[in-house]
Backbone as JSON, one array per atom type, in Angstrom:
{
  "sequence": "MSRVLYDLCGIDERLRFSPYCWRVRYALAHKGLEVETRAWRFTEKEALDFADHDRVPVLVDGQEVVTDSYAILRYLDRAYPSAPLLGDDLGEARARFFKHYAERSLAPAIMRTIVMDLFNAIHPDDRAYFRESREKRFGRTLEEFHSPVKGLTQLDTALAPLRGRLEEADFLDGDAPAGGDYLVFGFFMWARCVSSADLVSNADPTYAWLERMLDLHGGLGRQAMRITDIEGAYR",
  "N": [[34.51, 7.87, -5.53], [33.19, 9.8, -7.96], [30.92, 11.32, -9.02], [28.13, 12.24, -7.54], [24.93, 12.86, -6.06], [23.08, 15.68, -4.88], [20.33, 15.65, -2.79], [16.84, 15.76, -1.7], [16.06, 15.28, 2.06], [14.35, 14.51, 4.84], [12.77, 14.16, 7.84], [14.39, 12.39, 8.72], [18.01, 11.45, 7.36], [17.78, 9.58, 6.0], [15.5, 9.68, 4.51], [14.21, 10.27, 1.46], [12.68, 12.88, -0.48], [11.87, 14.14, -2.68], [10.02, 14.9, -5.75], [11.84, 15.48, -7.9], [14.34, 14.86, -7.4], [14.2, 12.06, -7.22], [13.45, 11.58, -10.06], [15.71, 11.8, -11.3], [17.13, 9.97, -9.75], [15.85, 7.31, -10.89], [16.77, 7.62, -13.71], [19.54, 7.57, -13.23], [20.03, 4.84, -12.33], [18.85, 3.77, -15.04], [20.56, 4.43, -16.43], [22.9, 2.56, -15.2], [24.5, 3.97, -13.95], [26.8, 4.99, -10.91], [26.07, 6.69, -8.09], [26.89, 8.5, -5.52], [24.27, 9.83, -3.14], [24.22, 13.03, -1.94], [22.73, 14.0, 1.86], [20.47, 16.84, 1.74], [18.83, 19.59, 3.19], [15.9, 21.82, 2.84], [16.82, 24.29, 3.84], [18.8, 24.53, 3.62], [20.95, 25.93, 1.73], [23.55, 27.6, 1.46], [25.09, 25.19, 1.04], [24.91, 24.71, -1.5], [25.99, 26.81, -3.02], [28.24, 26.28, -4.72], [27.61, 25.37, -6.95], [25.8, 27.77, -7.92], [23.16, 28.08, -7.39], [20.17, 27.44, -5.4], [18.51, 24.82, -5.05], [17.23, 21.57, -5.08], [17.2, 18.65, -7.82], [20.89, 18.3, -7.56], [23.31, 17.08, -9.67], [26.57, 16.87, -9.44], [29.25, 15.51, -11.56], [32.11, 14.29, -12.22], [34.06, 16.57, -12.98], [32.17, 18.23, -14.25], [29.41, 20.19, -13.46], [25.63, 20.22, -12.92], [22.2, 21.31, -13.13], [18.7, 20.99, -11.89], [16.18, 19.2, -12.47], [15.37, 17.8, -15.45], [17.39, 19.13, -17.18], [19.23, 17.94, -15.92], [18.68, 14.79, -17.07], [18.88, 15.25, -19.83], [21.32, 16.22, -19.67], [22.96, 13.48, -19.2], [21.85, 11.82, -21.2], [23.64, 13.0, -23.29], [26.18, 12.54, -22.24], [26.22, 9.94, -21.84], [25.4, 8.03, -23.91], [24.33, 5.33, -23.99], [21.63, 3.34, -23.33], [19.22, 5.12, -23.85], [17.65, 8.05, -22.5], [15.51, 9.64, -23.24], [15.56, 10.47, -26.38], [15.5, 10.64, -29.42], [15.57, 14.24, -31.24], [12.82, 14.55, -31.68], [12.04, 12.39, -30.04], [12.66, 13.78, -27.5], [11.26, 15.81, -27.49], [8.91, 14.84, -27.19], [9.21, 14.24, -24.45], [8.87, 16.06, -23.13], [6.33, 16.91, -22.7], [5.35, 14.61, -21.08], [7.05, 16.13, -18.83], [5.69, 18.45, -18.25], [3.21, 17.81, -17.77], [3.43, 16.33, -15.61], [4.06, 17.71, -13.57], [2.26, 20.0, -13.9], [-0.18, 19.11, -13.23], [-0.54, 16.51, -12.51], [0.91, 17.05, -9.98], [0.27, 19.38, -8.84], [-2.54, 18.14, -7.97], [-1.61, 16.08, -6.36], [-0.2, 17.56, -4.31], [-2.54, 18.75, -2.64], [-3.3, 16.9, -1.66], [-1.54, 15.18, -0.2], [-0.46, 17.78, 1.68], [0.15, 18.55, 4.56], [0.76, 15.91, 5.49], [3.27, 15.71, 4.1], [4.52, 18.13, 5.31], [4.76, 17.28, 8.4], [6.84, 15.53, 7.49], [9.09, 16.59, 7.0], [12.25, 18.36, 8.35], [12.16, 19.42, 10.99], [13.93, 21.77, 10.82], [13.84, 22.72, 8.92], [10.62, 23.46, 8.81], [9.36, 25.99, 8.92], [10.06, 27.67, 7.0], [9.07, 25.73, 4.93], [6.72, 25.96, 5.42], [6.25, 29.37, 5.36], [6.67, 29.67, 2.59], [5.5, 27.8, 0.54], [2.83, 28.56, 1.55], [2.68, 31.55, 0.77], [3.11, 31.16, -1.91], [0.29, 29.4, -2.25], [-1.51, 31.38, -1.86], [-2.89, 31.12, 0.42], [-3.25, 29.43, 4.16], [-1.19, 26.0, 4.97], [-3.29, 24.28, 5.94], [-5.83, 25.27, 5.38], [-5.04, 24.68, 2.68], [-5.1, 21.74, 2.46], [-6.55, 19.13, 0.93], [-7.62, 16.46, 1.07], [-9.85, 14.83, -0.22], [-11.13, 16.91, -2.21], [-8.17, 16.74, -3.5], [-8.19, 14.34, -4.37], [-9.63, 13.83, -6.22], [-9.41, 15.66, -8.02], [-7.24, 14.59, -8.84], [-7.82, 12.15, -9.86], [-9.29, 12.96, -12.2], [-6.86, 14.11, -13.35], [-5.3, 11.65, -14.01], [-6.66, 10.79, -16.18], [-5.61, 10.85, -19.15], [-2.93, 9.26, -18.4], [-3.88, 6.72, -17.66], [-5.26, 5.74, -20.4], [-2.86, 5.96, -21.75], [-1.26, 3.22, -20.98], [-3.17, 2.09, -20.81], [-2.32, 0.64, -22.98], [0.5, 0.06, -22.84], [2.72, -1.57, -21.01], [4.44, 0.43, -20.34], [5.07, 4.31, -20.37], [6.72, 4.81, -22.06], [6.42, 2.77, -23.42], [7.35, -0.56, -24.92], [9.57, -0.92, -22.44], [10.51, 1.2, -19.71], [11.65, 4.62, -19.8], [12.96, 8.25, -20.01], [10.44, 9.41, -19.8], [8.24, 7.8, -18.3], [10.06, 8.1, -16.03], [9.77, 10.86, -15.32], [7.39, 11.39, -14.75], [7.08, 9.23, -12.98], [8.57, 10.29, -10.3], [6.71, 11.84, -9.04], [4.68, 10.33, -8.1], [6.42, 8.95, -6.04], [7.06, 10.4, -4.44], [5.11, 11.61, -2.88], [4.49, 8.73, -1.91], [7.06, 8.48, -0.38], [6.43, 10.08, 1.91], [3.69, 10.02, 2.66], [1.09, 7.89, 3.84], [-1.21, 7.79, 2.02], [-3.95, 6.47, -0.09], [-3.54, 6.73, -3.38], [-4.11, 5.55, -5.64], [-6.54, 3.38, -7.06], [-6.37, -0.5, -7.05], [-7.53, -1.18, -9.23], [-7.12, 0.25, -11.29], [-5.18, 0.69, -14.31], [-3.37, 2.33, -13.84], [-2.58, 1.84, -11.52], [-0.94, -0.74, -11.95], [1.03, -0.31, -13.46], [2.79, 1.64, -11.2], [3.45, -0.36, -9.42], [4.94, -2.1, -10.98], [7.19, 0.13, -11.77], [7.69, 0.67, -9.38], [9.56, -1.87, -8.62], [11.41, -2.04, -10.56], [14.63, -1.61, -11.43], [16.35, -3.21, -9.44], [14.3, -2.84, -6.98], [14.61, -0.6, -6.24], [12.75, 2.25, -5.6], [10.87, 0.45, -4.43], [12.49, 0.0, -1.93], [12.91, 2.64, -0.95], [13.26, 4.49, 1.96], [9.91, 4.8, 4.0], [7.9, 7.4, 5.58], [6.21, 6.04, 7.25], [8.27, 3.97, 8.14], [9.22, 5.09, 9.84], [9.58, 4.99, 13.56], [7.19, 6.5, 15.3], [6.9, 8.7, 13.54], [4.92, 9.02, 12.27], [1.32, 10.58, 11.71]],
  "CA": [[33.43, 7.88, -6.2], [33.54, 11.03, -8.58], [29.53, 11.21, -9.03], [27.66, 13.29, -6.34], [23.86, 13.94, -6.06], [22.34, 16.62, -3.51], [19.74, 14.87, -2.69], [16.59, 16.12, -0.11], [15.93, 14.3, 2.92], [13.23, 14.73, 5.73], [13.57, 14.3, 9.12], [15.32, 11.39, 9.04], [18.43, 11.69, 6.43], [17.04, 8.17, 5.12], [14.15, 9.8, 3.57], [14.52, 11.33, 0.6], [11.68, 12.49, -1.57], [11.85, 14.8, -4.04], [10.25, 14.26, -6.93], [12.94, 15.9, -8.84], [15.47, 13.65, -7.38], [13.82, 10.45, -7.75], [13.5, 11.32, -11.5], [17.28, 11.61, -11.67], [18.08, 8.37, -9.47], [15.12, 6.28, -11.29], [17.79, 7.94, -14.81], [21.01, 7.38, -13.21], [20.03, 3.53, -12.34], [18.62, 3.46, -15.83], [21.92, 4.5, -17.28], [23.45, 2.13, -14.68], [25.79, 5.12, -13.26], [26.56, 4.53, -9.62], [26.02, 7.93, -7.46], [26.91, 9.23, -3.7], [23.66, 10.57, -2.74], [24.29, 13.67, -0.53], [21.39, 14.73, 2.43], [20.18, 18.1, 1.86], [17.63, 20.28, 3.36], [15.85, 23.09, 2.78], [17.35, 25.65, 4.29], [21.03, 24.59, 3.72], [21.16, 26.97, 1.05], [25.0, 27.55, 1.13], [25.5, 24.1, 0.53], [24.72, 24.35, -2.83], [26.78, 28.21, -3.56], [29.33, 25.86, -5.61], [26.38, 25.17, -8.11], [24.97, 29.21, -7.99], [21.82, 27.0, -7.05], [19.72, 27.26, -4.42], [17.51, 23.9, -4.97], [18.31, 20.46, -5.51], [18.64, 18.05, -7.4], [22.36, 18.7, -8.38], [24.0, 16.45, -9.49], [28.44, 16.66, -9.51], [29.86, 14.5, -12.08], [33.54, 14.57, -12.24], [34.67, 18.35, -12.89], [30.34, 18.96, -14.43], [27.67, 20.65, -12.2], [24.05, 20.25, -13.8], [21.05, 21.39, -12.3], [17.0, 20.92, -13.02], [16.04, 17.74, -13.05], [15.22, 17.11, -17.11], [18.67, 19.63, -17.76], [20.2, 16.2, -15.42], [18.6, 13.99, -17.78], [19.01, 15.65, -21.02], [22.76, 16.13, -20.05], [23.1, 11.8, -18.82], [22.11, 11.03, -22.52], [24.8, 13.88, -24.02], [27.57, 12.29, -21.39], [26.09, 8.59, -21.6], [24.77, 7.86, -24.84], [23.74, 4.31, -24.1], [20.11, 3.66, -23.12], [19.08, 7.02, -23.98], [16.56, 8.26, -21.36], [14.73, 10.94, -23.9], [16.09, 9.88, -27.6], [16.13, 12.46, -30.62], [15.21, 15.74, -30.64], [11.64, 14.21, -31.78], [11.62, 11.91, -28.79], [12.68, 14.69, -26.02], [10.2, 16.57, -27.31], [7.71, 14.0, -26.4], [9.51, 13.78, -23.03], [8.46, 17.23, -22.41], [4.79, 16.87, -22.41], [5.5, 14.27, -20.02], [7.39, 16.66, -17.73], [4.44, 19.87, -17.51], [1.66, 17.07, -17.57], [3.48, 15.58, -14.47], [4.37, 18.81, -12.56], [1.28, 20.86, -13.97], [-1.68, 18.65, -13.82], [-0.32, 15.6, -11.51], [2.01, 17.49, -8.94], [-1.29, 20.15, -7.83], [-3.48, 17.23, -7.18], [-0.99, 15.38, -5.01], [-0.46, 18.49, -3.32], [-3.51, 19.19, -2.2], [-3.99, 15.34, -0.97], [-0.35, 15.21, 0.79], [0.49, 18.41, 2.15], [0.06, 17.85, 5.76], [1.68, 14.6, 5.95], [4.61, 16.57, 3.63], [4.68, 18.9, 6.74], [5.07, 16.32, 9.01], [8.48, 14.42, 7.22], [10.11, 17.7, 6.69], [12.71, 18.3, 8.99], [11.83, 20.7, 12.36], [14.31, 22.95, 11.26], [12.96, 23.38, 8.07], [9.22, 23.52, 8.53], [9.18, 27.44, 9.28], [10.63, 27.84, 5.92], [8.16, 25.58, 4.16], [5.19, 26.63, 5.48], [5.92, 30.24, 4.8], [7.4, 29.55, 0.92], [4.29, 27.59, 0.54], [1.32, 29.69, 1.69], [2.81, 32.54, -0.22], [2.22, 30.21, -3.06], [-0.73, 28.57, -2.24], [-2.42, 32.5, -0.89], [-3.85, 30.54, 2.01], [-2.43, 28.59, 5.29], [-1.36, 24.58, 4.46], [-4.36, 23.58, 6.73], [-7.08, 25.59, 4.62], [-5.11, 24.42, 1.38], [-5.19, 20.85, 2.23], [-8.18, 18.93, 0.92], [-7.37, 14.96, 0.11], [-11.23, 15.05, -0.97], [-10.65, 17.74, -3.27], [-7.28, 16.8, -3.95], [-7.87, 12.77, -4.85], [-10.65, 13.96, -7.3], [-8.58, 16.57, -8.96], [-6.3, 13.7, -9.42], [-8.76, 11.23, -10.84], [-9.28, 13.13, -13.63], [-5.68, 14.02, -14.22], [-4.84, 10.71, -14.82], [-7.19, 10.04, -17.53], [-4.05, 10.22, -20.13], [-1.7, 8.35, -18.04], [-4.69, 5.68, -18.02], [-5.31, 5.67, -21.81], [-1.62, 5.11, -22.45], [-1.49, 2.55, -20.11], [-4.04, 0.2, -21.56], [-1.75, 0.26, -24.66], [2.01, -0.35, -22.91], [3.54, -1.29, -19.58], [5.07, 2.29, -19.76], [4.68, 5.29, -21.09], [7.89, 4.85, -23.32], [6.14, 1.67, -24.59], [7.48, -2.15, -23.73], [10.28, -1.05, -21.39], [10.59, 2.37, -18.97], [12.62, 5.18, -20.1], [12.55, 8.75, -19.3], [9.35, 10.03, -19.74], [8.32, 7.44, -17.11], [10.81, 8.59, -14.65], [9.47, 11.6, -15.41], [6.25, 11.18, -14.5], [6.64, 8.65, -11.57], [9.19, 11.03, -9.5], [5.71, 13.16, -8.04], [4.2, 9.14, -7.11], [7.07, 8.43, -5.0], [6.99, 11.8, -3.47], [3.8, 10.95, -2.24], [4.91, 7.17, -1.46], [7.9, 8.07, 1.05], [5.72, 10.78, 2.67], [2.49, 9.78, 3.14], [0.27, 6.46, 3.69], [-2.36, 7.9, 1.01], [-3.84, 5.47, -1.47], [-3.66, 8.04, -4.52], [-4.8, 5.22, -6.98], [-7.48, 1.73, -6.74], [-5.85, -1.22, -7.58], [-8.36, -1.49, -10.09], [-6.19, 1.45, -12.07], [-4.32, 0.42, -14.88], [-1.66, 2.83, -12.95], [-1.6, 0.85, -10.23], [-0.2, -2.06, -12.17], [2.38, 0.83, -13.84], [3.52, 2.1, -10.22], [4.22, -1.6, -9.05], [6.64, -1.97, -11.56], [8.13, 1.24, -11.6], [8.79, 0.19, -7.48], [10.19, -3.15, -8.9], [12.36, -1.25, -11.34], [16.1, -0.91, -10.71], [16.03, -3.79, -8.05], [13.6, -2.22, -6.23], [15.04, 1.1, -6.11], [11.18, 2.51, -5.81], [10.52, -0.26, -3.01], [12.68, -0.04, -0.59], [13.27, 3.47, -0.67], [12.41, 4.73, 3.12], [9.22, 5.97, 4.34], [7.63, 8.09, 6.64], [5.76, 5.24, 7.93], [9.48, 3.11, 8.02], [9.78, 5.85, 11.13], [8.65, 4.79, 14.43], [6.49, 7.61, 16.13], [7.13, 9.38, 12.81], [3.66, 9.55, 11.42], [0.23, 10.07, 12.65]],
  "C": [[32.96, 9.59, -6.79], [31.97, 12.07, -8.61], [29.01, 11.28, -7.72], [26.04, 13.99, -6.88], [23.29, 14.3, -5.04], [20.79, 16.23, -3.83], [18.31, 15.18, -1.08], [16.3, 15.46, 0.73], [14.84, 15.52, 3.97], [13.81, 14.37, 7.17], [14.36, 13.41, 9.59], [16.38, 11.54, 7.55], [18.14, 10.17, 5.57], [15.98, 8.5, 3.99], [13.93, 10.9, 3.24], [13.01, 11.54, -0.02], [10.85, 13.29, -1.98], [11.44, 14.19, -4.77], [11.38, 14.05, -8.11], [13.72, 14.64, -8.74], [15.28, 12.25, -7.34], [14.02, 10.24, -9.42], [14.82, 11.11, -11.82], [17.78, 10.89, -11.34], [17.48, 7.56, -10.14], [16.29, 6.72, -13.08], [19.13, 7.59, -15.01], [20.59, 5.7, -13.23], [19.57, 3.02, -13.74], [19.86, 2.82, -16.94], [23.1, 3.79, -16.82], [24.47, 2.55, -14.36], [25.51, 4.51, -11.87], [26.72, 5.94, -8.81], [26.24, 7.55, -6.14], [25.39, 9.62, -3.73], [23.68, 11.26, -1.62], [23.28, 13.93, 0.46], [21.63, 16.19, 1.91], [19.11, 18.73, 2.54], [17.43, 21.37, 2.98], [16.68, 24.08, 2.55], [18.95, 25.73, 4.52], [21.32, 25.25, 2.51], [22.72, 26.86, 0.89], [25.91, 26.5, 0.48], [25.61, 24.1, -1.0], [25.37, 25.62, -3.59], [27.23, 27.47, -4.76], [28.76, 25.8, -7.51], [25.67, 26.54, -8.49], [23.8, 28.36, -8.5], [21.22, 27.45, -6.06], [18.44, 25.52, -3.85], [18.02, 22.22, -5.86], [17.16, 19.77, -6.83], [19.84, 18.27, -8.19], [22.87, 17.77, -8.59], [26.07, 17.02, -10.26], [28.79, 15.25, -10.12], [31.12, 14.85, -12.6], [33.55, 16.47, -12.18], [32.74, 19.12, -13.79], [29.59, 18.82, -13.64], [26.58, 20.54, -13.12], [23.43, 20.08, -12.56], [19.7, 21.33, -13.26], [17.35, 19.48, -13.07], [16.31, 17.22, -14.32], [16.74, 17.56, -17.37], [19.48, 18.44, -17.13], [19.86, 15.43, -16.32], [19.11, 14.51, -19.35], [20.73, 15.49, -21.32], [23.86, 14.59, -19.75], [22.87, 11.35, -20.53], [23.2, 11.79, -23.25], [25.91, 12.78, -23.19], [27.41, 10.9, -21.68], [25.65, 8.39, -22.67], [23.9, 6.72, -24.52], [22.46, 4.28, -23.01], [20.15, 4.57, -22.76], [17.53, 6.74, -22.94], [15.53, 8.85, -22.06], [14.88, 10.36, -25.35], [16.35, 11.14, -28.24], [15.59, 13.21, -30.56], [13.56, 14.9, -30.54], [10.84, 13.2, -30.15], [11.62, 12.98, -27.09], [11.9, 15.34, -26.37], [8.87, 16.59, -26.62], [7.76, 14.13, -24.74], [8.85, 15.52, -22.57], [7.97, 17.53, -22.16], [4.93, 16.4, -20.99], [6.1, 15.35, -18.66], [6.4, 17.75, -17.58], [3.63, 18.73, -17.8], [2.44, 16.59, -15.78], [3.3, 16.93, -13.16], [3.44, 20.07, -12.98], [-0.15, 20.32, -14.22], [-1.6, 17.04, -12.38], [-0.16, 16.4, -9.59], [0.47, 18.03, -7.81], [-2.03, 19.4, -7.43], [-2.98, 16.83, -5.88], [-0.85, 16.02, -3.75], [-1.32, 18.42, -2.4], [-3.91, 18.07, -0.98], [-3.02, 15.26, 0.12], [0.13, 16.18, 1.38], [1.02, 18.35, 3.43], [1.08, 16.89, 5.93], [2.78, 14.88, 5.59], [4.97, 16.97, 4.61], [5.4, 18.26, 7.39], [6.54, 15.53, 8.81], [9.32, 15.31, 7.09], [10.7, 17.75, 8.22], [11.69, 19.4, 9.79], [12.48, 22.19, 11.52], [14.02, 24.31, 9.65], [11.26, 23.81, 7.39], [8.61, 25.09, 8.54], [9.28, 27.72, 7.95], [9.4, 27.2, 4.76], [7.05, 25.97, 4.18], [5.25, 28.39, 5.08], [6.52, 30.13, 3.22], [6.23, 29.49, 0.45], [2.77, 28.1, 0.82], [1.33, 30.67, 0.92], [2.16, 31.88, -1.27], [0.94, 29.9, -3.86], [-1.47, 29.89, -2.46], [-3.43, 31.83, -0.34], [-2.96, 29.71, 2.94], [-2.69, 26.81, 4.34], [-2.72, 24.11, 5.04], [-5.82, 23.97, 5.64], [-6.89, 24.86, 2.75], [-5.23, 22.8, 1.13], [-6.72, 20.22, 2.21], [-8.05, 17.67, 0.35], [-8.93, 14.49, -0.51], [-10.79, 15.49, -2.14], [-9.22, 17.15, -4.33], [-7.28, 14.8, -5.09], [-9.11, 13.03, -6.1], [-10.36, 14.71, -8.69], [-7.95, 15.5, -9.73], [-6.5, 12.42, -10.48], [-8.87, 11.55, -12.22], [-8.19, 13.76, -14.19], [-5.15, 13.04, -14.86], [-5.39, 9.59, -15.9], [-6.22, 9.72, -18.54], [-3.35, 9.32, -19.98], [-2.4, 7.03, -18.36], [-4.85, 5.2, -19.08], [-4.37, 4.9, -21.77], [-1.28, 3.74, -21.71], [-2.14, 1.21, -20.39], [-3.5, 0.25, -22.62], [-0.46, -0.39, -24.52], [1.8, -0.24, -21.58], [3.69, -0.13, -19.73], [4.39, 2.52, -20.63], [5.52, 5.24, -22.07], [8.21, 3.64, -24.22], [6.6, 0.43, -23.6], [8.5, -1.71, -22.73], [10.27, 0.83, -20.76], [11.7, 2.95, -19.64], [12.23, 7.09, -19.21], [11.41, 9.47, -19.17], [8.35, 9.37, -18.93], [8.59, 7.39, -15.68], [10.11, 10.11, -14.12], [8.01, 12.19, -14.84], [6.09, 10.57, -12.71], [7.34, 8.84, -10.7], [7.61, 11.6, -8.41], [4.89, 11.54, -7.4], [5.17, 8.84, -6.21], [7.79, 9.31, -4.28], [6.01, 11.69, -2.73], [3.69, 9.65, -1.01], [6.13, 7.45, -0.07], [7.34, 9.6, 1.85], [4.39, 10.9, 3.5], [2.03, 8.23, 3.03], [-0.78, 6.44, 2.53], [-2.66, 6.92, 0.32], [-4.62, 6.28, -2.56], [-4.78, 6.95, -5.29], [-5.62, 3.91, -6.4], [-6.33, 1.16, -7.54], [-6.27, -1.74, -8.7], [-7.92, -0.95, -11.33], [-5.3, 0.22, -12.62], [-3.25, 1.13, -14.3], [-1.6, 2.52, -12.17], [-0.73, 0.2, -10.59], [1.05, -1.18, -12.61], [3.27, 1.18, -12.56], [3.84, 0.76, -9.56], [5.13, -1.79, -10.18], [7.22, -1.14, -11.78], [8.71, 1.05, -10.08], [9.81, -0.74, -7.6], [11.44, -2.59, -10.0], [14.06, -1.36, -10.89], [16.48, -2.15, -9.43], [15.53, -3.11, -7.01], [13.9, -0.88, -5.77], [14.1, 2.17, -5.58], [10.85, 1.9, -4.12], [10.86, -0.51, -1.98], [12.97, 0.8, -0.31], [12.69, 3.39, 1.22], [11.0, 5.53, 2.69], [8.57, 6.24, 5.62], [7.38, 7.4, 7.87], [6.7, 3.94, 8.71], [9.93, 4.0, 10.07], [8.86, 5.83, 12.26], [8.37, 6.31, 15.09], [6.43, 8.82, 14.91], [6.0, 10.07, 12.46], [2.28, 10.06, 12.07], [-0.41, 11.37, 11.68]]
}
């Protein structure tokens, strides 16, 4: 197979938790494209030297090498125009809103809720790197940053626009899922894979959307390994 996706893994190679990689995995499934996922860890920078990049996702599609999750979705629409992800220029501009909304509103709230679960899910060889880089970013220790109560309160507020849309339609992109849904859902897959925290009440319209997203593409998300599937790993 000529199509390869370098995909972040944790303490088990089958534990794949990157929200950005999940965006791409759903996008590839949306297009009906097969891919080999290749496990990669935070400290294996040299493995991506060929891409002149130091983080995943990296997609190798024949002779094409594409980095950055959003750029990969744009590439897939150009290379494989059927079953569009982002649509025309106007649709692509709307999708950029979902990208920024997920990364700037949802991700910080989720991170504050699950960061210590995430730390424990990371391969032991990567934990020093993760701690140093994230504590520099947060300006405090992981333990000080970790606050599920504050994180869930922040997330509840951030979900307001998502709820509004999901009260109107089954998916963010309308009657069927597309790029907007995948850009947002990747962060919920991130949390699902590394933590057992309940982020959303089952009475919330977001919950029903999450269930629909998990079942898409043959249960791609629902079948993914979780930290709770690894004996002795979750505490």
